[in-house]
C-alpha positions as CSV (number, residue, x, y, z in Angstrom):
1,M,14.8,-12.9,7.4
2,R,13.1,-12.9,4.0
3,S,13.2,-9.1,3.5
4,V,15.3,-7.9,0.7
5,G,18.8,-6.9,2.0
6,Y,18.3,-8.4,5.4
7,R,20.2,-11.6,4.6
8,Q,23.0,-9.7,3.0
9,A,23.3,-7.3,6.0
10,W,23.2,-10.3,8.4
11,N,26.1,-11.9,6.5
12,Y,28.0,-8.6,6.6
13,F,27.6,-8.3,10.4
14,E,28.7,-11.8,10.9
15,G,31.9,-11.1,8.9
16,N,31.0,-13.2,5.9
17,Y,30.8,-10.3,3.4
18,S,32.7,-7.1,3.1
19,K,30.6,-3.9,3.0
20,Q,31.0,-3.7,-0.8
21,E,29.9,-7.3,-1.2
22,M,26.9,-6.7,1.0
23,I,25.9,-3.7,-1.1
24,E,26.3,-5.5,-4.4
25,K,24.4,-8.6,-3.2
26,A,21.6,-6.5,-1.8
27,I,21.3,-4.7,-5.2
28,I,21.2,-8.0,-7.0
29,A,18.5,-9.3,-4.7
30,T,16.4,-6.1,-5.1
31,R,16.6,-6.4,-8.9
32,Q,15.6,-10.1,-8.8
33,L,12.6,-9.2,-6.6
34,C,11.6,-6.5,-9.0
35,K,11.8,-8.8,-12.0
36,R,9.6,-11.4,-10.2
37,Q,7.1,-8.7,-9.3
38,C,7.0,-7.4,-12.9
39,T,6.5,-10.9,-14.2
40,W,3.7,-11.5,-11.8
41,L,2.0,-8.2,-12.6
42,R,2.2,-8.7,-16.3
43,D,-0.6,-11.3,-16.0
44,E,-2.7,-9.2,-13.6
45,D,-5.7,-7.7,-15.5
46,K,-6.6,-5.0,-13.0
47,A,-3.0,-3.8,-12.4
48,L,-1.9,-0.3,-13.4
49,T,1.6,-0.2,-14.9
50,L,3.3,3.2,-15.4
51,N,6.3,3.6,-17.6
52,Q,6.9,7.1,-16.3
53,I,5.7,9.3,-13.5
54,E,2.0,9.9,-14.2
55,I,0.5,11.2,-11.0
56,E,-2.9,12.0,-12.4
57,K,-3.3,8.6,-14.0
58,A,-2.3,6.9,-10.7
59,V,-4.7,9.0,-8.7
60,K,-7.6,8.3,-11.1
61,F,-6.9,4.6,-10.9
62,L,-6.9,4.6,-7.1
63,Q,-10.1,6.7,-6.9
64,E,-11.9,4.3,-9.3
65,R,-10.8,1.3,-7.2
66,S,-11.8,2.8,-3.9
67,A,-15.3,3.9,-5.1
């Protein structure tokens, strides 16, 4: 019940939301979760943050952490 979009879908199936309302509310919930995660990760010293797709940098980061 706490998954992003689940609550909105449930309300849609119960007839509380139209399909468009469900989609809009699910998008808002996803953005809110993303913002909370970004805020949390900002203070994480060992987190890797990528502003663009950087496959080599991500692979190197994961290899260093698994060694």
